[in-house]
C-alpha positions in Angstrom: -0.3 0.1 0.0 1.6 3.4 -0.9 2.7 5.3 2.2 1.8 8.9 3.0 3.1 11.6 5.7 2.3 15.4 6.4 4.7 18.1 6.6 3.3 20.7 9.2 0.5 19.7 11.8 -1.8 23.6 11.7 -5.1 24.5 10.7 -4.6 23.5 7.1 -3.2 20.0 7.6 -6.8 18.9 8.5 -7.3 19.0 4.9 -4.2 17.1 4.3 -5.4 14.5 6.8 -8.8 14.2 5.9 -8.0 13.5 2.0 -5.9 10.8 3.4 -8.5 9.1 5.4 -10.6 9.4 2.5 -8.6 6.8 0.7 -8.4 3.6 1.8 -5.6 2.7 -0.4 -3.3 5.0 1.4 -1.3 4.7 4.6 -0.4 7.7 6.7 2.7 6.5 8.1 4.2 10.0 9.8 3.9 14.0 10.4 6.0 16.5 10.8 6.1 19.7 12.5 8.4 21.9 14.6 5.9 23.0 17.4 6.2 20.2 20.3 2.6 20.9 20.8 0.9 20.0 17.3 3.6 17.4 16.7 2.2 15.3 20.0 -1.1 15.9 19.0 -0.9 15.1 15.5 0.9 11.6 17.0 -1.9 10.6 19.4 -4.4 11.8 17.0 -3.2 9.2 14.0 -1.0 6.8 15.5 2.0 7.7 13.5 5.4 8.3 13.9 6.3 11.9 14.3 9.5 13.9 13.6 10.4 17.6 14.3 13.0 17.5 10.9 11.5 16.6 7.6 14.6 15.3 6.3 14.5 12.6 9.3 11.2 11.7 8.2 12.3 11.5 4.5 14.8 9.3 5.0 13.6 7.3 7.6 10.1 6.5 6.6 10.8 7.1 2.9 7.0 7.8 2.0 5.6 7.6 -1.3 3.7 10.5 -1.0 4.9 13.9 0.9 1.5 16.6 1.9 3.4 20.1 2.5 1.1 21.4 4.6 3.3 24.3 6.5 2.2 27.8 6.0 3.3 29.6 2.7 5.4 32.1 4.4 7.4 29.0 5.7 10.4 29.0 3.1 12.2 25.7 4.0 13.0 23.4 1.2 11.0 20.3 2.4 9.0 20.0 -0.8 12.6 19.7 -3.0 14.0 17.5 -0.2 10.6 15.2 -0.6 11.5 15.4 -4.8 15.3 14.7 -4.7 14.1 11.5 -2.3 11.9 10.1 -5.1 8.8 11.2 -2.7 6.0 13.4 -4.1 5.2 16.4 -2.6 2.0 17.6 -2.6 
């Protein structure tokens, strides 16, 4: 089964989590956020691995799809990291 990860667990992430949950052919395996509270809440809610560093998430979990749910003002290169490792960023 294809796997997915979500980078960014703030307000926008709910749309991404809902889309993943609505597709029984995709398995959410990890989430990432630099805010410890948001990260802990997502890990508990979805029973998945949690990471504060997106590169570590991608290297360790190797998800097939990476959902970029970060704020637009955040200029971290996580989508580029995902594409270099063969994951698809959305």
